[in-house]
Structures are given as structure tokens and as C-alpha cells.
N, C-alpha and C positions, 0 to 999 in steps of 0.2 A: 460782307460781314467779317468782323475781326474774330480770329480764333482765340479762345480763352487760354491764358497761361495756366498750367497746372502746378500745384504745389503739393508735394508729398508730405504727409505728417506721420511719423512713425514713433510709437512708444515701445520701448523694450523692457518688458517685465514678466518674469516667470509667473508670479502670483496673479497679476492683473490678467494676463493672457489665459490663465486657467480658471478664472472666475472667483478666486479666493477673495479679492477685493476689487472695488471699482478703480479703473484706470484714472489717474488725474493728470497724466502727461499730455494726452491729446487735447483736453479742454484748454490747458495752458498754451499749447501751440496754436490753438485755433484763434489766438489773439490777432492773427493775420487777417481773420475774417472781419474784424472791426474796422474795415476800410470803407469809406464812402463809395469808392468805385467798386463795381462788381465785375472787374476785368480779369478775374481768375476763378478757378474752382480748385477744390482740395480733394485728395485721396487720403484716407486715413486707415491705419491698421495698428493693432496691438499684438505684439509677438513675444515669444519666450526669448530669453537671453541665451541664444544658441548661435554660434558663428555662422553655420550654413543657413539658417533661417534669415539672419540679418543680411548676409550676402545676397541670398535669393531675392529678398524683397527690395533691396537696393537696385538690383538688376531689373526687376519687374517694374519698379517706379520709373527707371530711366528708359528702358527699351520698349516696354509695352504700353505703359500708361503715359509716357512722354512727359514726365514732370521736369519743369525747368529749374525747380528748387526742391530740395528735400530737407526737412528739418527733423531731427531726432531727439529724443529724450529717454532717460531711463538707464538701465544697466548699472544701477548704483549699489545693488545688493551684493 
């Protein structure tokens, strides 16, 4: 059985991560799910725009969740 490739999806937003409004970044990144092949899975997270949190989640996606690709959005405020 072939191991699924993991793709990390990360949205960086202070307001969305605190629940002030709904995150729109992850749904946009999930366009990768519109693939006819189901040969990958995704890990998603919405986090505040804080350097240490960004760094820690990148490390987690790489080292622990073994994501082969990480897509990020946000941090525009």
C-alpha cells in the first residue's frame, strides 16, 4: 500500500485564530483537494501572526506530521 503524501495548510491571522471572524485562507488553500486522485491528505491549522507560533507549526508540520509540502496564507494585517 502506498503511503499518502501530506500537505500542510496554514492560515496566519490574529482575528481568525481568535474567532473574531471566519478564516477564509484555509478554504482557498484547500483547492488542492479538488484533485481527482486521492493520493494525499491535508493537515490544516489557523494560527495568530506571531513569529514563534509560525516557526513552531512549520517545525511540527515538517518533523512530526511529515508534510511534503506546506502552503501558507495570511499575515497581511
